[in-house]
C-alpha positions, 0 to 999 in steps of 0.5 A: 932822321936816324935809321934804325936799320940799314941794309947795303948790297945784300945778296943770298944764294942757294945751290943748284945743278948749275952752281950757286944761284942768287935768290936775293940780288944786291938789295939795299934799303933803310928803315928810319927810326919809328917808321913802318915799311911794307915789303910786298911781292909775289911768293918766291920773290925773296921777302922772307929770306931777306927778313931771316938775314936780318935775324941771322937765321940763314943756314946752309944750303942758303948763304949770304954772299955779300952785304952789310946790315947795320942795327943802329951803329953796329954791323951784325953780319961781321959779328960772332953768333955769340955776340949777336944772340945778345942783340936778337930779341933785345934790338931786333925781333920777329913775329913769325907767319904761323903762330902754331909753328912758332910756339911749342905745343906742349909748353904753356904759353906763360912758360914760353914768354917767361923763357924769352924774358929771362933770356934778355934780363936778370929777372927771377922767375916770379918777376918774369911771370908778373911781366909776362902777365903784363905783356899778355894784357898789353896785347889784348889777351883777356884774363891774362893772369889765367890765360898765362897757364894755357897751352897753345891748343886752348887758344884761337889763332888770333889769340896765339898771334897776340902771344907771339907778338908778346914774345917778340916784344918781351926784349923791348926791341927797337926793330920789329919784323912781321913776316906775313903775320896776318896770313893765317887769320880771317879778315876781321882778326887780321885787322885787329892784329894790324891795329895792335901792332900799329898801336904798340909801334906808336907807343914804343917808337918801334921801327917795323918791317911788314912782309906781306903779299897783300897790297891792302894790308901793306897800304893800311899799315905802312908809311912806305912800301918796297916792291920786290920781284925775283930777288930784286927791289924794283920800286920804293916809295910812300904809300900814296906814291905807290898806289896813286902813280906806280912807275914800275910796270911790275908794281902797276901790274900788282895793283891792277891784279887786286881783288876788292869790292870795286871789281866787276864780277862779270869780267875776268880778274886781271892777272900778270901774264906768265910766271916769275922766272926760275932763278937758275934761268934768269932772263937777260936784262931786266928780270921782269922783261918777259912779263912786261907789256912795256918791254923794249929791246934795251930792257933785254940787254941791260939790267936797270939800276934802282934810281931816283924817279919822281921822289921815289926809287924805281928800277926801270929804263922807262920809269920817267916816261911811264910816270907821265903816262900815269899822270895824264890818265 
C-alpha cells in the first residue's frame, strides 16, 4: 500500500541550562494512504511537537535537528517555506485542539473559511462563499447559508470544532492531522466529532493522524496505534494488538490506568508510579526504566531499539518474553 506520509529519524530539541535537549528522539513512522493512525501518550511526550513538525510550524527556540518528512514523493523539510506554503492546506492540513484559539473571534466564520478556500484556489469571492456553505453543510452545520455569517462566540464548542474541520478540509488535503481535536468537548460531542471525521475520511480517502491522550478515543477511531513516551516511539501495532496483548510495559501501564464503567469504584484507581523524566535529565538506558516494574540491569545500560515483535514494533529488551506472559493470562 502506498504511503501518504513517511517520517524518517525525526529529532527536535529545545535550549536548556545544559545546552540543547532532545524532545523528539529519532522518531520514524509512516501513514498508508487511507489509513487512520492514533498517536497516544502522556502529556509532554512529544506528540504535538511531532505534529507541528509535519506542518512546518516549528519555530525558535524549538528546532529540527535531523530527519526527513515525505508527503507522497516530496520531502518537505528541505523545501523553502514559500514552496511548502502551496502544500500546507492542499496536501496536508490540521485540526487544532481548541477551536476558540484557532478561529479569529472578530471575524465571521464564513470569512475565515472563504479566506482559506481562496488561498488554495482561483475562485472569486462569490464562488468561494458558495463552496464555504457546502463545506459547512458537509460537516453538519444546520442552516449553513445563515450560519456562515455568524461570529465564533455565537456558536457552541461542538459547532466551532465542525467549522475548524471545514477550514482544514477546504483545500482538499490528502493527510489530515487532528491534534487533541476532541479534548475540549463533552463526551457526546466528542463522539459526534469523531464520527464526522471518520465519515469524511472514508468519503475523501484521507489519511489521518489522530493525536490524543485518551486511549478510548484512539481505539474507537484508529486502525493502528503508536505509543510515545518521553519523545520516543515505544510501540506500534493494530488496535487489536495494542489493546489485547501490549508488549511494552509502558503501553500496558497506560491500559491498566484507564477509567471506565468496568472499574471497581471501591478500590483505588491504578496509576503509573513516578513521573515522566525531565528531558534534560534523562535516565541512562531505557527512558521508561525508572517507572517500569519489569526493569532489569540491562535496561539501565542500553537503549532498546524499536524492533519487530509478534507482528508489531516495540522498544523493549523483554518484549518477546512479556508478550508470552500476556498470552497465557
